[in-house]
N, C-alpha and C positions, 0 to 999 in steps of 0.2 A: 258308381264305378265298379266294374267287375273285379273279383278277387284276383290279385296278381299271381303269376306263376312263381314257383320257387326260384327259377332262373332270374326272373325280374327282381325278386327280393334280394338275391345275391348281388345283383348289379347296382342296387340303390346306393347313391352317394352318402357318405357320412360326414358330419361336421368334424372339426378338430377333435382328436381323441388320443388317449394315452398309448394306444397301439399303433398310432401313425398309419391307420388303414384308410384307404380312400373309399372303400365300398364295404357293405355288410359281409360279402364273401371274403374279402381280405381280412376283415376283423376276425371272423370265425377261424380262418386259417392261422392267423397270428395267435389266437387263443389256444388252439391245438398245439401249435409249435412251442408255445411257452410251457404248456403242460408237459410236453415231451422233454424239453430241455431241462426243466426244473425237477421233474419226477416227484420224489417224496417231499421236496421243498416247495412244491406248487401251492400257492395260496389262493384257493377258490374264491375267497372273499375279496382279495385285492390282487388279481393276476397281473395287472399292469401298474400297481402301486397305489391305486385309489379304490375305495369301495364304490358300489353303484355302477360298476362297469357294464352291467346288463342294460342299464338305463341308456347308454350310448346307442344301443341297437334300437330301443324303443323310440328314442328321439328321432332317429333316422326314419322310422316307419311313420311317425306322426308328421314329420316335415314333408314326407313324400305323399301324404294324404291317403295312405293305404289302411290306416286304422284311425278310429276316433280318438282324439286326445287334445289336450291343451297344454301349451308351454308358457311359463312366465317370461317376463322381459329379459331374464338372464339365460333363457333356454332350458330351464329345469322343468321337469314334468310336474304339472299341476294335477292332471287327470288323464287317464287313458283306458283303453279297452285291453286289459291285461290278457284276457282269454284269446283275443284275436292276435295279439303280439306273440304269445306263446305258440299258437298254432302256426303262424307264418314263419317264425324263426325255426321251429322244429322241422317244418317242411323244407326249409332252405338247407338245414343241416343234412337231412336225408338226401337232398339233391346233390350235395357235395360228394356223398358216398356213391350215389348212382352215377355221377359224372366220372368217378374214378373206376367204375365197373365193379364196385363192391356189392356182392350179393348178400341178401338177408340182413341188411342194415337196420331193419325195423322188425 
């Protein structure tokens, strides 16, 4: 499978999550909005109440088949290609900035 574009990553559907986001793009926007709303009170470990929030994004990538990985019967990550996940999510974040006309976002 060819590497997906950042736009395709942003559009990937997500399973039920604490951010109530339907897509990876929606999740990232909700994360930024939460940071903005909570400012100094923002909890980077538990931005939506639970730890492991970044795993929600990785699960979506595994389920879409864009990174190698395995989930257990409850949908938790057993193994994954962390480097690929980091690269794809970072590119998707940059695309959010590019889509907004933000220059020099990287």
